[in-house]
VEXDREN-2710 file (C-alpha; in Angstrom, 1 decimal):
% VEXDREN-2710
k/r/px/py/pz
1/MET/56.2/205.7/122.2
2/SER/56.6/204.5/118.6
3/ASP/55.6/206.9/115.8
4/VAL/56.2/204.4/113.0
5/ILE/53.4/203.4/110.7
6/GLU/53.6/200.0/109.3
7/THR/53.6/200.0/105.5
8/PRO/50.7/198.0/104.2
9/ALA/50.8/195.8/101.1
10/TYR/49.6/197.6/98.0
11/THR/48.2/196.1/94.8
12/PRO/48.0/198.2/91.6
13/LEU/44.4/198.8/90.5
14/ASP/44.8/199.4/86.9
15/GLY/44.8/195.8/85.7
16/ARG/48.4/195.9/84.2
17/ALA/50.8/193.1/84.8
18/GLU/53.2/193.7/87.7
19/LEU/56.5/195.3/86.6
20/ASP/59.5/192.9/86.4
21/PRO/61.7/193.8/89.4
22/ARG/64.8/193.8/87.1
23/VAL/63.1/196.3/84.8
24/CYS/62.1/198.4/87.7
25/GLU/65.6/198.5/89.1
26/GLU/67.2/199.3/85.7
27/ARG/64.7/202.2/84.9
28/SER/64.9/203.5/88.4
29/GLN/68.7/203.6/88.4
30/ARG/68.7/205.4/85.1
31/LEU/66.3/208.1/86.3
32/ARG/68.2/208.4/89.6
33/ARG/71.5/209.2/87.9
34/ARG/69.8/211.7/85.6
35/LEU/68.3/213.6/88.5
36/GLU/71.5/213.4/90.6
37/ARG/73.7/214.7/87.7
38/LEU/71.3/217.4/86.4
39/ILE/70.2/218.7/89.8
40/GLY/73.3/218.1/91.7
41/ILE/71.7/216.5/94.8
42/ALA/72.5/213.0/95.8
43/ALA/69.7/210.5/96.4
44/THR/69.7/208.4/99.5
45/GLU/69.0/204.7/100.0
46/GLY/67.4/202.8/102.8
47/ASN/64.2/204.9/103.2
48/ALA/60.8/203.8/104.2
49/LEU/57.8/205.8/103.0
50/VAL/54.1/205.5/103.9
51/PRO/51.6/207.4/101.8
52/LEU/48.8/209.0/103.9
53/ARG/45.5/210.0/102.4
54/ASN/43.2/212.7/103.8
55/GLY/43.0/214.2/107.3
56/ASP/41.9/211.2/109.2
57/GLU/45.2/209.4/108.3
58/ILE/47.5/212.4/108.0
59/PHE/46.6/214.3/111.2
60/GLY/46.5/211.1/113.3
61/ALA/50.0/210.1/112.2
62/MET/51.5/213.6/112.6
63/LEU/49.9/214.1/116.1
64/LYS/51.1/210.7/117.2
65/ALA/54.7/211.6/116.1
66/ILE/54.5/214.9/117.9
67/ARG/53.1/213.4/121.1
68/GLY/55.8/210.7/121.1
69/ALA/58.7/213.1/120.6
70/GLU/61.4/213.0/123.3
71/HIS/64.0/215.5/122.1
72/THR/62.9/217.8/119.2
73/VAL/60.0/218.8/117.1
74/ASP/60.5/221.1/114.0
75/MET/57.4/222.0/112.1
76/MET/56.7/224.4/109.2
77/THR/53.5/225.1/107.3
78/PHE/52.0/227.6/104.9
79/VAL/48.4/227.3/106.3
80/TYR/47.6/227.4/110.0
81/TRP/44.0/228.5/110.4
82/ARG/41.3/228.4/113.0
83/GLY/39.3/225.3/114.1
84/ASP/39.5/222.3/116.4
85/ILE/42.4/220.7/114.5
86/ALA/44.4/223.9/114.8
87/GLN/43.8/223.9/118.5
88/GLU/44.7/220.2/118.8
89/PHE/48.1/220.8/117.1
90/ALA/48.8/223.8/119.3
91/GLU/48.0/221.8/122.4
92/ALA/50.2/218.9/121.3
93/LEU/53.2/221.2/120.5
94/ALA/52.7/223.1/123.8
95/ASP/52.5/219.9/125.8
96/ARG/55.8/218.7/124.3
97/ALA/57.5/222.0/125.1
98/ARG/56.3/221.8/128.7
99/ALA/57.8/218.3/128.9
100/GLY/61.2/219.8/128.0
101/VAL/61.2/218.9/124.3
102/ARG/62.7/221.6/122.0
103/VAL/59.7/222.7/119.8
104/ARG/60.1/225.1/116.9
105/LEU/57.2/226.2/114.7
106/MET/57.5/228.3/111.6
107/LEU/54.5/229.9/110.0
108/ASP/54.2/231.7/106.7
109/GLY/53.5/235.4/107.3
110/PHE/50.6/235.4/104.8
111/GLY/49.3/231.8/104.7
112/SER/49.0/231.5/108.5
113/ARG/47.7/235.0/109.2
114/LEU/44.4/233.6/110.4
115/ILE/45.8/231.6/113.3
116/GLU/44.1/232.5/116.6
117/LYS/46.0/234.7/119.0
118/ASP/45.1/232.5/122.0
119/GLN/46.8/229.5/120.3
120/LEU/50.0/231.6/119.8
121/ASP/49.9/232.8/123.4
122/MET/49.5/229.3/124.7
123/MET/52.4/227.9/122.7
124/ASP/54.6/230.9/123.6
125/GLU/53.9/230.4/127.3
126/ALA/54.7/226.7/127.1
127/GLY/58.1/227.4/125.5
128/VAL/57.4/226.8/121.8
129/THR/59.5/229.0/119.6
130/VAL/57.3/230.4/116.9
131/ALA/58.8/232.2/113.9
132/TRP/57.1/234.0/111.1
133/PHE/58.4/233.8/107.5
134/ARG/58.2/237.1/105.8
135/LYS/55.3/239.0/107.3
136/PRO/53.9/241.2/104.5
137/LEU/53.8/244.4/106.5
138/TYR/57.5/244.3/107.1
139/LEU/58.6/243.3/103.6
140/SER/59.7/245.1/100.4
141/PRO/57.2/244.6/97.6
142/LEU/59.7/242.4/95.9
143/LYS/59.7/239.8/98.7
144/GLN/56.0/239.9/99.5
145/ASN/55.1/237.7/96.5
146/HIS/57.6/235.0/97.5
147/ARG/56.1/232.8/100.2
148/CYS/57.1/229.6/102.1
149/HIS/54.8/227.0/100.9
150/ARG/56.7/224.0/102.3
151/LYS/54.9/221.7/104.8
152/VAL/57.4/219.8/106.9
153/LEU/57.3/218.1/110.3
154/ILE/60.4/216.4/111.8
155/THR/60.4/214.6/115.2
156/ASP/63.5/213.5/117.0
157/GLU/65.5/213.9/113.8
158/SER/64.3/210.5/112.7
159/THR/60.7/210.7/111.4
160/ALA/59.5/213.3/108.9
161/PHE/56.3/214.2/107.1
162/THR/55.7/216.3/104.0
163/GLY/53.0/216.7/101.4
164/GLY/50.0/219.0/100.8
165/VAL/48.0/219.5/104.0
166/GLY/47.7/222.6/106.0
167/ILE/46.5/222.8/109.6
168/ALA/42.8/223.7/109.1
169/GLU/39.4/222.2/109.2
170/GLU/39.2/221.8/105.4
171/TRP/41.7/219.0/105.6
172/CYS/39.9/217.0/108.3
173/GLY/37.9/213.8/107.6
174/ASP/38.3/211.5/104.6
175/ALA/37.1/213.4/101.5
176/ARG/33.5/212.2/102.2
177/ASN/31.9/215.5/101.1
178/GLU/32.7/218.9/99.8
179/ASN/33.8/220.1/103.3
180/GLU/36.5/217.5/103.6
181/TRP/39.4/218.1/101.1
182/ARG/41.2/215.3/99.3
183/ASP/45.0/215.4/100.0
184/THR/48.1/213.2/100.2
185/HIS/51.0/213.4/102.7
186/VAL/53.9/211.0/103.3
187/GLN/55.7/209.7/106.3
188/VAL/59.5/209.3/105.8
189/ARG/62.0/207.4/107.8
190/GLY/65.6/207.0/106.8
191/PRO/68.4/209.2/105.4
192/ALA/65.9/211.3/103.4
193/VAL/64.8/212.9/106.7
194/ASP/68.0/214.9/106.5
195/GLY/66.9/216.6/103.3
196/LEU/63.5/217.6/104.8
197/ALA/65.4/218.8/107.9
198/ALA/67.6/221.0/105.6
199/ALA/64.4/222.5/104.0
200/PHE/63.3/223.5/107.5
201/ALA/66.7/224.8/108.5
202/GLN/67.0/226.9/105.3
203/ASN/63.9/228.9/106.1
204/TRP/64.4/228.9/109.8
205/ALA/67.8/230.5/109.3
206/GLU/66.1/233.5/107.6
207/CYS/63.8/234.0/110.6
208/GLN/65.9/233.2/113.6
209/GLU/69.5/233.7/114.7
210/GLU/69.9/230.4/116.4
211/LEU/70.0/227.6/113.9
212/PHE/70.7/224.6/116.2
213/ASP/71.3/224.0/119.9
214/ASP/72.4/221.2/122.2
215/ARG/69.1/219.4/121.8
216/ASP/70.1/218.6/118.2
217/ARG/71.9/215.3/118.5
218/PHE/72.7/215.0/114.7
219/VAL/72.1/211.2/115.0
220/ALA/73.2/208.9/112.2
221/SER/70.5/207.9/109.7
222/ASP/69.6/204.2/110.0
223/ARG/68.2/202.1/107.2
224/HIS/64.5/201.6/107.4
225/GLY/63.4/200.4/104.0
226/ASP/64.4/200.1/100.3
227/ALA/63.2/203.3/98.8
228/VAL/65.7/205.6/97.0
229/VAL/64.8/209.3/97.6
230/GLN/66.1/212.6/96.4
231/VAL/64.9/215.7/98.3
232/VAL/64.6/218.7/96.0
233/ARG/64.1/222.2/97.4
234/GLY/62.5/225.0/95.3
235/SER/63.5/228.5/96.4
236/SER/61.8/231.8/95.8
237/SER/64.3/233.6/93.6
238/PHE/64.7/234.6/90.0
239/GLY/65.8/232.3/87.1
240/TRP/65.5/228.6/86.5
241/GLN/65.1/226.6/89.7
242/ASP/65.8/223.0/90.8
243/MET/62.1/222.4/91.0
244/GLN/61.7/223.2/87.4
245/THR/64.6/221.0/86.5
246/LEU/63.1/218.2/88.5
247/MET/59.8/218.4/86.6
248/ARG/61.5/218.7/83.3
249/VAL/63.7/215.7/83.7
250/VAL/60.8/213.5/85.0
251/LEU/58.5/214.5/82.1
252/GLU/61.2/214.1/79.5
253/SER/62.2/210.7/80.9
254/ALA/58.8/209.1/80.9
255/GLU/58.5/206.2/78.4
256/GLU/55.1/204.6/79.3
257/ARG/52.8/207.0/81.3
258/ILE/52.6/210.1/83.4
259/ARG/50.0/210.6/86.0
260/LEU/49.9/214.1/87.5
261/THR/47.6/215.2/90.3
262/THR/47.8/218.8/91.4
263/ALA/45.6/221.3/93.2
264/TYR/46.6/224.3/91.1
265/PHE/47.3/223.8/87.4
266/ALA/48.5/226.9/85.7
267/PRO/51.7/226.1/83.8
268/ASP/53.5/228.3/81.4
269/ASP/53.7/227.5/77.7
270/TYR/57.0/225.6/78.2
271/PHE/55.6/223.1/80.6
272/THR/52.4/222.7/78.6
273/GLY/54.7/221.9/75.7
274/LEU/56.5/219.2/77.7
275/LEU/53.2/217.5/78.5
276/CYS/52.2/217.6/74.8
277/ALA/55.6/216.3/73.7
278/ALA/55.3/213.3/76.0
279/ALA/51.9/212.5/74.7
280/ARG/53.1/212.8/71.1
281/ARG/55.9/210.3/71.6
282/GLY/53.4/207.8/72.8
283/VAL/53.4/208.3/76.6
284/GLU/50.0/208.1/78.2
285/VAL/49.5/211.4/80.0
286/GLU/46.7/211.8/82.6
287/ILE/46.1/214.9/84.7
288/LEU/43.8/214.9/87.7
289/LEU/42.6/218.4/88.8
290/PRO/40.0/220.0/91.0
291/GLY/36.5/220.2/89.6
292/PRO/33.5/222.2/90.8
293/HIS/34.8/222.6/94.4
294/THR/38.1/224.3/93.6
295/ASP/39.0/227.0/96.2
296/LYS/40.8/229.1/93.6
297/ARG/38.6/229.6/90.5
298/VAL/41.1/232.2/89.0
299/CYS/43.9/229.6/89.0
300/GLN/41.5/227.0/87.5
301/LEU/40.7/229.4/84.7
302/ALA/44.4/230.0/84.0
303/GLY/44.8/226.2/83.6
304/GLN/41.7/225.8/81.5
305/ARG/43.3/228.1/78.9
306/HIS/45.6/225.2/78.1
307/TYR/42.9/222.4/77.9
308/GLU/42.3/222.8/74.2
309/GLU/45.9/222.4/73.3
310/LEU/46.5/219.6/75.8
311/THR/43.5/217.5/74.8
312/ALA/44.3/218.0/71.1
313/CYS/47.7/216.4/71.6
314/GLY/46.3/213.4/73.5
315/VAL/46.5/214.4/77.1
316/LYS/43.6/213.2/79.2
317/ILE/42.3/215.7/81.8
318/TYR/40.0/214.7/84.6
319/GLN/38.2/217.0/87.1
320/TYR/37.6/215.5/90.6
321/GLN/34.0/215.9/91.6
322/PRO/33.4/215.1/95.4
323/THR/35.5/217.9/97.0
324/MET/38.6/220.1/96.6
325/MET/41.5/218.0/95.2
326/HIS/44.6/219.4/97.0
327/ALA/47.1/216.5/96.5
328/LYS/50.5/217.2/94.7
329/THR/51.8/213.9/93.2
330/LEU/53.2/212.7/90.0
331/THR/54.1/209.1/88.9
332/ILE/55.9/207.9/85.8
333/ASP/56.3/204.5/84.3
334/ARG/55.3/202.7/87.5
335/ILE/58.9/203.2/88.7
336/ALA/59.1/206.7/90.3
337/SER/57.0/209.3/92.1
338/LEU/57.1/212.9/93.1
339/ILE/55.3/214.0/96.2
340/GLY/55.5/217.1/98.3
341/SER/54.2/220.7/98.4
342/THR/54.7/221.8/94.8
343/ASN/51.8/222.4/92.5
344/PHE/52.0/222.5/88.7
345/ASN/51.6/226.2/88.4
346/ARG/53.8/229.3/88.0
347/ARG/53.6/230.2/91.7
348/SER/55.1/227.0/92.9
349/LEU/57.7/226.7/90.1
350/ASP/58.7/230.4/90.0
351/HIS/57.9/232.1/93.2
352/ASP/57.5/230.0/96.4
353/GLU/59.7/228.0/98.7
354/GLU/58.8/224.4/98.1
355/VAL/60.0/220.9/98.8
356/MET/59.5/217.7/96.8
357/LEU/60.6/214.1/97.2
358/ALA/61.6/212.2/94.1
359/VAL/61.0/208.6/95.0
360/MET/62.5/205.7/93.0
361/ASP/60.5/202.8/94.4
362/CYS/58.0/200.6/92.5
363/ASP/55.9/199.7/95.5
364/PHE/55.4/203.2/96.7
365/THR/54.6/204.3/93.1
366/ALA/52.1/201.5/92.8
367/ALA/50.4/202.8/96.0
368/LEU/50.1/206.3/94.5
369/ASP/48.9/204.8/91.2
370/GLY/46.2/203.0/93.1
371/HIS/45.1/206.2/94.7
372/PHE/45.0/207.8/91.2
373/ASP/42.8/205.0/89.9
374/GLU/40.3/205.4/92.8
375/ASP/40.3/209.2/92.4
376/ARG/39.8/209.0/88.6
377/GLU/36.6/206.9/89.2
378/LYS/35.2/209.9/91.0
379/SER/36.2/212.4/88.2
380/VAL/34.9/213.6/84.9
381/LEU/36.9/213.5/81.7
382/ILE/37.3/216.7/79.8
383/GLU/36.1/215.7/76.3
384/ARG/38.1/217.4/73.5
385/GLY/35.2/218.1/71.2
386/ARG/32.9/219.5/73.9
387/TRP/35.7/221.7/75.4
388/LYS/36.6/223.1/72.0
389/ARG/32.9/224.2/71.7
390/ARG/32.9/225.9/75.1
391/ASP/30.9/229.1/75.3
392/VAL/32.2/232.6/74.7
393/LEU/31.8/233.6/78.3
394/GLN/34.2/230.8/79.4
395/ARG/36.7/231.9/76.8
396/VAL/36.5/235.5/78.0
397/ARG/37.1/234.4/81.6
398/GLU/40.2/232.4/80.5
399/ALA/41.5/235.4/78.6
400/ALA/40.9/237.8/81.6
401/VAL/43.4/236.0/83.8
402/VAL/46.2/235.9/81.3
403/PRO/47.8/239.2/82.6
404/ILE/48.2/237.7/86.1
405/ARG/48.9/234.1/85.2
406/ARG/52.5/234.2/86.4
407/TYR/51.3/234.9/89.9
408/LEU/48.8/232.0/90.1
END
């Protein structure tokens, strides 16, 4: 059974002239070499990527890939909660295990704590190997704050998925109302699958003694498209991380525009300064954030503390209105994109295990820019003057979260 999704043709929606292919290639190559040299991870060529929006597209594609697997299924997620979709994934994984496929599932010890015991029992009886990443009860206080926020699915070592979705009812549907979250995932085929497999293996090795077995064929990576992809892993440790370098290089490299969509926006002063510096040098900086339906009001308050400074330097901030905005994407200059599990907050950049794809591909970037245009139409712009005159209670709330901002 084929698990490949055909890539549709995308047309940019912002009315700008199409980017000259030669200009795209030149800019992409320059950014690629900066990222490779400064992060130390080689990008791969020959990848095919398909952006997937919202649960109807994302879950359908992932379940199709699982059900079509003939050798191996490796899956890791932060959120695995109750509901019909959780049951459907559990049944699909269990079915493959009964068919002789090697199935491994890794769940974060905190984020997936609400999974139903019946689902765990069913998967265990079917032969699925379930591992828990850092269960809080068994950890030192130092490790409890460092979670595995990566979302990765790899089937038969050839098709992979990553992005923002968890396995829960909130992500089902097509963002039609406040009960159906807006999110973005991506299907990957090509050499970049190895990088996502390594992200899984890194965390699996902490939880299980057996890292690979004879079902792992270690097949060669075939060429499936033209996208250049660098897979960057963020790890939960102290000091400057690769994920922070990735964000810094991309923001400092932008010449035309930056479009950031994130579920949780709570940067430190340094990254706020990078956004302002880009705007001051003439880059159009737009940030799309959750609005009234945010699921973490405390994190939203931590980000709102920066609105006045950001809007003053020319950054445009939009709040998405229909439902919770949970996507994690960034595009620059119509040439490159970031997509994965990383939010633009201290928790993602400082504390959690994350994975991000840096994609040098103008067509894929145009697709994400098109999504941004559509989402922006359903959003409200934060007006600088009105925000500067916000009431005292709002200011007090923003100040109240300052002591805990590094954990948000």
